[in-house]
SEMIDREN-450306 format. One line per field, with one value per residue: residue number from 1; residue in one letter; x, y, z of N, C-alpha, C in turn. Coordinates in Angstrom, 3 decimals. Layout:
BEGIN
pos <- c(NUM:...)
code <- c(a:...)
n.X <- c(X:...)
n.Y <- c(Y:...)
n.Z <- c(Z:...)
ca.X <- c(X:...)
ca.Y <- c(Y:...)
ca.Z <- c(Z:...)
c.X <- c(X:...)
c.Y <- c(Y:...)
c.Z <- c(Z:...)
***
This chain:
BEGIN
pos <- c(1:2:3:4:5:6:7:8:9:10:11:12:13:14:15:16:17:18:19:20:21:22:23:24:25:26:27:28:29:30:31:32:33:34:35:36:37:38:39:40:41:42:43:44:45:46:47:48:49:50:51:52:53:54:55:56:57:58:59:60:61:62:63:64:65:66:67:68:69:70:71:72:73:74:75:76:77:78:79:80:81:82:83:84:85:86:87:88:89:90:91:92:93:94:95:96:97:98:99:100:101:102:103:104:105:106:107:108:109:110:111:112:113:114:115:116:117:118:119:120:121:122:123:124:125:126:127:128:129:130:131:132:133:134:135:136:137:138:139:140:141:142:143:144:145:146:147:148:149:150:151:152:153:154:155:156:157:158:159:160:161:162:163:164:165:166:167:168:169:170:171:172:173:174:175:176:177:178:179:180:181:182:183:184:185:186:187:188:189:190:191:192:193)
code <- c(m:a:r:r:l:g:s:d:e:t:a:l:w:k:k:v:a:a:t:v:k:p:l:p:k:a:k:a:p:l:a:p:t:a:p:p:t:v:r:p:p:p:p:t:p:r:n:t:a:a:p:a:a:p:l:v:s:r:p:l:a:p:l:p:p:p:r:r:t:h:q:a:a:t:l:d:g:h:w:d:r:r:l:r:k:g:l:v:r:p:d:l:s:i:d:l:h:g:h:t:l:a:s:a:q:a:l:l:d:e:a:i:g:r:g:l:l:r:g:a:r:v:l:l:v:v:a:g:r:l:r:p:g:a:d:r:l:p:q:m:h:g:d:p:r:p:r:g:a:i:r:a:s:l:p:d:w:l:a:y:s:p:h:a:d:g:i:v:a:l:r:p:a:h:i:s:h:g:g:a:g:a:v:y:v:i:l:r:r:t:r:d:d)
n.X <- c(75.076:72.778:72.139:72.079:69.522:69.731:69.492:67.712:66.356:65.157:63.349:61.666:60.630:59.139:57.089:55.769:54.952:53.140:50.885:49.805:47.300:46.721:46.052:42.990:42.859:43.501:41.337:41.677:42.703:40.274:39.765:40.535:37.856:36.226:35.485:32.126:30.058:28.509:25.636:24.460:21.243:18.673:18.287:15.698:13.096:12.828:10.375:8.567:7.409:8.876:7.482:6.721:8.419:7.163:7.388:9.424:9.218:11.618:12.580:14.134:17.483:18.155:19.034:22.111:22.287:21.940:24.929:26.260:27.867:29.494:31.533:31.317:29.025:27.028:27.207:25.781:27.353:28.066:28.363:30.493:32.587:32.851:33.646:36.110:37.603:37.789:35.889:33.766:32.658:33.156:30.507:30.704:33.449:35.628:38.330:40.100:42.543:44.773:42.909:41.523:40.494:37.864:36.972:37.221:35.352:32.975:33.011:32.802:30.237:28.708:29.230:28.148:25.438:24.927:25.420:23.371:21.156:21.494:21.173:23.324:25.406:27.955:30.453:33.612:36.082:38.924:41.342:43.868:46.556:46.202:48.008:50.214:49.095:47.432:44.829:44.773:44.320:44.821:48.070:49.212:49.819:50.051:51.193:50.911:48.302:49.015:49.952:47.361:45.058:42.587:41.727:41.529:39.407:37.180:35.288:33.921:32.854:31.082:29.344:28.059:26.990:24.643:23.485:23.545:21.668:21.420:23.665:25.114:27.383:30.931:33.865:37.212:39.114:39.814:43.061:43.339:41.783:42.957:43.660:44.907:44.728:42.225:38.616:35.540:32.339:29.367:26.263:22.770:20.256:17.549:14.295:12.022:8.697)
n.Y <- c(59.603:62.107:65.169:68.554:71.047:74.047:77.627:78.982:76.743:75.799:77.848:77.646:75.089:75.506:77.151:75.371:73.427:74.872:74.975:72.524:70.378:68.530:65.003:63.417:61.681:58.276:55.513:52.850:49.685:47.133:44.293:41.017:39.000:35.905:33.409:33.063:30.610:27.723:26.128:22.823:21.699:20.941:17.528:15.514:13.917:10.340:9.090:10.811:11.726:13.494:16.038:14.913:15.668:16.711:14.359:14.626:13.683:12.626:12.287:9.278:8.701:7.415:4.006:2.486:0.513:-3.063:-4.942:-6.732:-9.714:-10.451:-12.067:-14.461:-15.443:-17.975:-19.709:-21.835:-25.028:-25.459:-22.875:-21.856:-23.635:-23.099:-20.403:-20.622:-22.070:-20.313:-20.216:-18.543:-15.708:-12.290:-9.870:-7.133:-4.889:-3.113:-0.897:0.035:1.125:3.775:5.516:7.551:6.608:7.524:8.212:5.741:4.195:5.508:5.061:2.284:1.870:3.115:1.449:-0.979:-0.298:0.282:-2.244:-3.757:-2.557:-3.294:-5.973:-7.582:-10.290:-10.960:-8.949:-7.741:-6.593:-4.828:-4.247:-4.292:-5.926:-7.269:-5.987:-6.871:-5.675:-3.763:-3.610:-2.275:0.692:4.037:5.601:8.193:11.769:12.453:10.320:8.044:5.590:2.074:0.168:-1.366:-0.587:-0.007:-2.501:-3.772:-2.402:-3.113:-5.273:-3.967:-1.724:-2.941:-4.116:-1.941:-0.660:1.175:-0.590:-3.055:-5.087:-6.111:-7.540:-10.656:-12.291:-12.256:-13.048:-14.384:-13.545:-15.428:-16.425:-15.681:-13.447:-11.557:-12.562:-12.486:-9.766:-8.956:-9.180:-11.020:-9.697:-10.923:-10.439:-10.032:-11.277:-9.634:-10.777:-11.073:-11.178)
n.Z <- c(-19.139:-18.227:-19.788:-18.708:-18.925:-20.801:-20.076:-21.792:-22.794:-20.503:-19.946:-22.170:-21.709:-19.384:-20.376:-22.078:-20.225:-18.750:-20.353:-20.292:-19.107:-16.193:-16.138:-15.157:-12.045:-12.294:-11.873:-9.587:-10.822:-11.405:-9.385:-10.540:-11.625:-10.909:-13.374:-14.625:-13.149:-14.376:-13.689:-13.657:-14.902:-12.550:-11.575:-12.959:-11.232:-11.181:-11.216:-12.331:-15.441:-18.086:-20.178:-23.382:-26.351:-29.507:-32.130:-34.928:-38.122:-40.347:-43.728:-44.650:-45.742:-48.971:-49.253:-50.353:-53.368:-53.078:-52.713:-55.341:-56.232:-58.950:-59.705:-58.384:-59.387:-60.866:-63.898:-66.386:-66.873:-69.532:-70.658:-69.072:-69.769:-72.523:-72.391:-71.015:-72.876:-74.938:-76.940:-77.218:-78.798:-78.255:-78.150:-77.953:-77.316:-75.109:-74.394:-71.630:-71.120:-70.320:-69.285:-66.639:-63.311:-62.896:-65.506:-66.738:-65.355:-66.084:-68.858:-68.889:-67.735:-69.713:-71.920:-71.040:-70.832:-73.538:-74.629:-73.429:-74.594:-77.261:-77.094:-76.571:-75.490:-74.463:-73.195:-73.764:-71.697:-71.690:-69.460:-68.429:-66.644:-63.348:-60.815:-58.074:-54.963:-56.015:-55.239:-52.889:-50.852:-52.239:-52.144:-49.950:-50.282:-53.004:-54.383:-57.054:-57.665:-57.530:-60.465:-62.379:-61.154:-62.312:-63.199:-60.724:-59.648:-61.106:-60.214:-58.080:-59.382:-61.158:-59.364:-58.185:-60.320:-62.381:-64.053:-62.853:-62.455:-64.975:-65.431:-65.549:-64.931:-64.199:-65.776:-66.231:-69.143:-72.139:-73.342:-76.007:-76.167:-74.585:-72.127:-68.816:-68.684:-69.350:-69.089:-69.278:-69.386:-68.686:-70.008:-69.306:-71.322:-72.797:-72.936:-75.524:-75.312)
ca.X <- c(74.704:71.816:72.655:71.225:68.943:70.248:68.534:66.656:65.573:64.366:62.258:60.739:59.968:58.157:55.954:55.041:54.356:52.027:49.720:49.355:46.385:46.972:45.005:42.306:43.466:42.930:40.789:42.462:42.150:39.388:40.325:39.987:36.728:36.202:34.538:30.819:29.877:27.280:25.115:23.634:19.849:18.410:17.831:14.259:12.830:12.595:8.985:7.742:7.811:8.974:6.580:7.352:8.459:6.551:8.352:9.496:9.651:12.473:12.716:15.397:18.312:18.028:20.135:22.757:21.784:22.672:26.134:26.198:29.181:29.355:32.595:30.884:27.776:27.186:26.664:25.723:28.653:28.332:28.873:31.812:33.555:33.060:34.419:37.477:38.282:37.874:34.979:32.730:33.125:32.504:29.642:31.266:34.670:36.124:39.679:40.149:43.913:44.998:41.836:41.539:39.500:36.521:36.565:37.093:34.067:31.912:33.043:32.293:28.777:28.129:29.333:27.180:24.126:24.830:25.322:22.039:20.203:21.688:20.916:24.604:25.509:29.304:31.218:35.014:36.645:40.385:41.658:45.249:46.782:46.091:49.332:50.162:48.886:46.581:43.524:44.874:43.973:45.905:49.046:48.969:50.759:50.194:51.742:49.852:47.931:49.829:49.404:46.311:43.980:41.312:41.357:41.142:38.145:36.082:34.199:33.123:32.107:29.971:28.390:27.294:26.608:23.198:23.050:23.948:20.675:21.583:24.939:24.956:28.615:32.220:34.783:38.487:39.099:40.707:44.323:43.165:41.069:43.660:44.119:44.767:44.506:40.855:37.549:34.250:31.166:28.235:25.065:21.478:19.496:16.140:13.456:10.843:7.560)
ca.Y <- c(60.675:63.036:66.534:69.570:71.994:75.408:78.599:79.206:75.503:75.723:78.810:77.055:73.955:76.040:77.607:74.174:72.777:75.700:74.743:71.141:70.116:67.175:64.002:63.060:60.518:57.024:54.648:51.637:48.593:46.213:42.982:40.038:38.228:34.498:33.202:32.645:29.160:27.229:25.023:21.919:21.728:19.955:16.259:15.265:12.659:9.225:8.634:11.748:11.741:14.824:16.115:14.426:16.610:16.097:13.716:15.178:12.600:13.055:11.216:8.563:8.744:6.135:3.068:2.113:-0.771:-4.189:-5.289:-8.009:-10.237:-11.094:-13.039:-15.740:-15.856:-19.239:-19.921:-23.283:-25.607:-25.300:-21.511:-21.731:-24.374:-22.349:-19.210:-21.028:-22.542:-19.235:-20.485:-17.519:-14.476:-11.140:-9.049:-5.780:-4.831:-1.776:-0.871:1.067:1.601:5.203:6.308:7.715:5.725:8.069:8.092:4.314:3.736:6.076:4.357:0.932:1.950:3.431:0.258:-1.975:0.179:0.091:-3.683:-4.215:-2.075:-4.068:-7.392:-8.295:-11.281:-10.960:-7.709:-7.933:-5.387:-4.893:-3.300:-4.453:-6.972:-6.921:-6.018:-7.078:-4.458:-2.804:-3.513:-1.491:2.109:4.813:6.152:9.603:12.799:12.546:9.134:7.419:4.228:1.099:-0.248:-2.362:-0.059:-0.128:-3.926:-4.091:-1.726:-3.638:-5.941:-2.993:-0.904:-3.730:-4.355:-0.721:-0.060:1.311:-1.730:-4.270:-6.146:-6.660:-8.262:-12.007:-12.815:-11.708:-14.175:-14.031:-13.732:-16.413:-15.824:-15.084:-12.181:-10.675:-13.303:-11.886:-8.324:-8.675:-9.982:-11.061:-9.325:-11.633:-9.620:-10.706:-10.981:-9.328:-11.687:-10.452:-12.096)
ca.Z <- c(-18.258:-18.799:-19.798:-18.089:-19.869:-20.773:-19.551:-22.788:-22.874:-19.285:-20.115:-23.146:-21.056:-18.444:-21.174:-22.545:-19.060:-18.278:-21.203:-20.129:-17.989:-15.682:-16.360:-13.914:-11.410:-12.788:-10.839:-9.371:-11.635:-10.702:-9.081:-11.492:-11.116:-11.314:-14.476:-14.120:-13.074:-14.977:-12.895:-14.461:-14.489:-11.498:-12.148:-12.840:-10.513:-12.092:-11.275:-13.105:-16.843:-18.681:-21.321:-24.600:-27.463:-30.693:-33.011:-36.276:-39.008:-41.454:-44.720:-44.546:-46.942:-49.678:-49.045:-51.611:-53.848:-52.482:-53.455:-56.051:-56.595:-60.255:-59.891:-57.838:-60.025:-61.578:-65.242:-66.574:-67.191:-70.955:-70.856:-68.455:-70.588:-73.772:-72.080:-70.678:-74.085:-75.924:-78.043:-77.246:-79.424:-77.619:-78.989:-77.862:-76.508:-74.795:-73.852:-70.600:-70.930:-70.490:-68.683:-65.190:-62.699:-63.111:-66.912:-67.047:-64.815:-66.925:-70.142:-68.652:-67.584:-71.023:-72.774:-70.565:-71.256:-74.994:-74.883:-73.050:-75.607:-78.493:-76.860:-76.542:-74.420:-73.888:-73.351:-73.421:-71.092:-71.593:-68.395:-67.977:-65.640:-61.934:-60.188:-56.628:-54.191:-56.723:-54.596:-51.659:-50.980:-52.843:-51.222:-49.656:-50.724:-54.447:-55.037:-57.851:-57.293:-58.247:-61.754:-62.262:-60.315:-63.035:-63.154:-59.350:-59.342:-61.927:-59.492:-57.329:-60.339:-61.683:-58.285:-57.921:-61.596:-62.568:-64.867:-62.134:-62.662:-66.320:-65.511:-65.026:-64.343:-64.592:-65.940:-66.871:-70.597:-72.733:-73.769:-77.339:-76.005:-73.658:-70.950:-67.487:-68.807:-69.804:-68.485:-69.951:-68.612:-69.290:-69.849:-69.348:-72.530:-72.580:-73.739:-76.140:-75.194)
c.X <- c(73.761:72.398:71.663:70.729:69.600:69.155:67.407:65.775:64.669:63.173:61.210:59.955:58.895:56.929:55.101:54.321:53.173:50.768:49.124:48.453:46.667:45.770:44.286:42.932:42.736:42.428:41.675:41.859:41.320:40.102:39.730:38.882:36.815:35.216:33.198:30.713:28.517:26.829:24.273:22.185:19.599:17.885:16.324:14.058:12.456:11.131:8.083:8.286:7.843:8.010:7.327:7.294:7.816:7.640:8.273:10.004:10.440:12.516:14.092:16.159:18.185:19.262:20.796:22.209:22.574:23.845:25.991:27.616:29.032:30.439:32.147:29.595:28.012:26.527:26.524:27.079:29.049:28.947:30.276:32.883:33.871:33.881:35.880:38.269:38.396:36.949:33.865:33.336:32.401:31.652:30.143:32.574:35.041:37.505:39.765:41.565:43.984:43.918:42.093:40.487:38.084:36.079:36.414:35.757:32.906:31.846:32.489:30.770:28.094:28.132:28.336:25.769:23.899:24.667:23.952:20.991:20.297:21.360:22.188:24.644:26.860:29.995:32.635:35.562:38.143:40.797:43.097:45.338:46.634:47.463:49.195:50.018:47.956:45.233:43.581:44.504:45.124:46.840:48.783:50.042:51.054:50.825:50.635:49.503:48.809:49.162:48.379:45.136:42.625:40.833:40.880:39.785:36.953:34.981:33.313:32.285:30.895:28.914:27.507:26.865:25.095:22.624:23.354:22.949:20.794:22.872:24.759:26.215:29.825:33.195:36.096:38.440:40.089:41.955:44.193:42.438:41.728:44.107:43.867:44.528:43.100:39.875:36.339:33.191:29.985:26.969:23.812:20.768:18.085:15.335:12.255:9.723:6.387)
c.Y <- c(61.618:64.443:67.486:70.506:73.363:76.364:78.866:77.950:75.363:76.662:78.254:75.912:74.436:76.537:76.414:73.526:73.563:75.456:73.364:71.047:68.711:66.257:63.742:61.792:59.265:56.202:53.422:50.520:47.654:44.888:41.976:39.218:36.804:34.331:32.720:31.121:28.800:26.033:24.127:21.993:20.670:18.660:16.100:13.959:11.558:8.836:9.617:11.799:13.179:14.877:15.740:15.493:15.948:15.527:14.343:14.061:13.189:11.932:10.578:8.675:7.397:5.275:2.758:0.771:-1.914:-4.573:-6.672:-8.451:-11.036:-12.130:-14.421:-16.238:-17.115:-19.162:-21.425:-23.774:-25.420:-23.925:-21.372:-22.452:-23.614:-21.081:-19.551:-21.437:-21.467:-19.422:-19.440:-16.250:-13.292:-10.343:-7.605:-5.864:-3.374:-1.913:0.305:1.568:3.105:6.093:6.496:6.776:6.216:7.902:6.626:3.773:4.259:5.353:2.943:0.935:2.238:2.201:-0.820:-1.568:-0.014:-1.389:-4.228:-3.766:-2.887:-5.550:-8.213:-9.239:-11.224:-9.640:-7.999:-6.600:-5.602:-3.814:-3.379:-5.512:-6.422:-7.083:-6.291:-5.741:-3.456:-2.638:-2.736:-0.042:2.886:5.378:7.642:10.479:12.716:11.347:8.466:6.043:3.257:0.698:-1.338:-1.880:-0.184:-1.576:-4.319:-3.497:-2.318:-4.342:-4.972:-2.137:-1.663:-3.956:-3.143:-0.008:0.136:0.153:-3.061:-5.411:-6.794:-7.428:-9.608:-12.472:-12.067:-12.872:-13.702:-14.357:-14.819:-15.689:-15.161:-13.742:-11.258:-11.343:-12.574:-10.382:-7.958:-9.586:-9.968:-10.604:-9.950:-10.846:-10.474:-10.302:-10.658:-10.214:-10.938:-11.456:-11.572)
c.Z <- c(-18.976:-18.765:-19.169:-19.155:-19.708:-20.293:-20.530:-22.935:-21.655:-19.389:-21.078:-22.510:-20.083:-19.192:-21.620:-21.384:-18.546:-19.110:-21.005:-18.919:-17.483:-15.947:-15.056:-13.344:-11.882:-11.630:-10.720:-10.226:-10.774:-10.454:-10.065:-10.839:-11.629:-12.472:-13.919:-14.125:-13.666:-14.164:-13.789:-13.988:-13.421:-12.124:-11.943:-12.087:-11.508:-12.202:-12.008:-14.515:-17.344:-19.856:-22.592:-25.680:-28.673:-31.599:-34.396:-37.163:-40.161:-42.470:-44.589:-45.859:-47.650:-49.447:-50.376:-52.072:-53.232:-53.361:-54.071:-56.356:-57.873:-60.501:-59.426:-58.490:-60.856:-62.953:-65.399:-67.076:-68.643:-71.228:-70.283:-69.273:-71.867:-73.537:-71.793:-71.908:-75.165:-77.103:-78.162:-77.824:-78.773:-78.609:-79.054:-77.100:-76.283:-74.183:-72.888:-70.316:-71.148:-69.902:-67.194:-64.619:-62.984:-64.561:-67.324:-66.540:-65.662:-68.267:-70.000:-68.517:-68.916:-71.939:-72.342:-70.981:-72.744:-75.335:-74.535:-74.060:-76.894:-78.321:-76.852:-75.348:-73.721:-74.233:-72.901:-72.922:-70.934:-70.605:-67.933:-66.896:-64.238:-61.299:-58.696:-55.902:-54.851:-56.049:-53.285:-51.930:-51.602:-51.772:-51.055:-50.302:-52.211:-55.122:-55.830:-57.318:-58.059:-59.555:-61.541:-61.439:-61.005:-62.961:-61.755:-58.996:-60.085:-61.137:-58.713:-58.266:-60.869:-60.617:-58.046:-59.196:-61.665:-63.383:-64.185:-62.330:-64.037:-66.500:-64.837:-64.306:-64.883:-64.641:-66.558:-68.367:-71.014:-73.230:-75.146:-77.283:-74.977:-72.384:-69.643:-67.539:-69.225:-69.077:-69.408:-68.961:-69.332:-68.964:-69.960:-70.629:-72.174:-73.502:-74.268:-76.110:-75.980)
***
């Protein structure tokens, strides 16, 4: 229940009310309007040609280098037999264990470039065994790639390497050089004429 004002409170309220000016009467709110409609441009007749805009020629983005498959590259039978039997001694070797994918790819490109400069013919790349499922995409939410990711990436790295033209073939290594955990990268020899 609301209480009633006392006589002194009523007198005070009348003084306060006498100082207040009434607000001007508010206008009635406007009725909501419909959103503006957008009319499509009128269709152009088919028999009249619209003026042609000047063509702006943009430079095309460079295409990636053609993909080379070094695994299917053929060597002469003599070379393949010698590689399978372990009779070829590598000129250079690198070990990619413990590297990230990015650092392993950079190290591989550097080693191939160094081998080509030295005139090396066989580069031994120790990358670890290829595990089942290693060639699939990485799992989401921070799960690491399966083991063998570096080994699974080698063919693609060699195909898109800046030194791809200097690579002749990719072959599995002999058991004495690491077996399934390593590969031979056969490099092209530069001929001095």
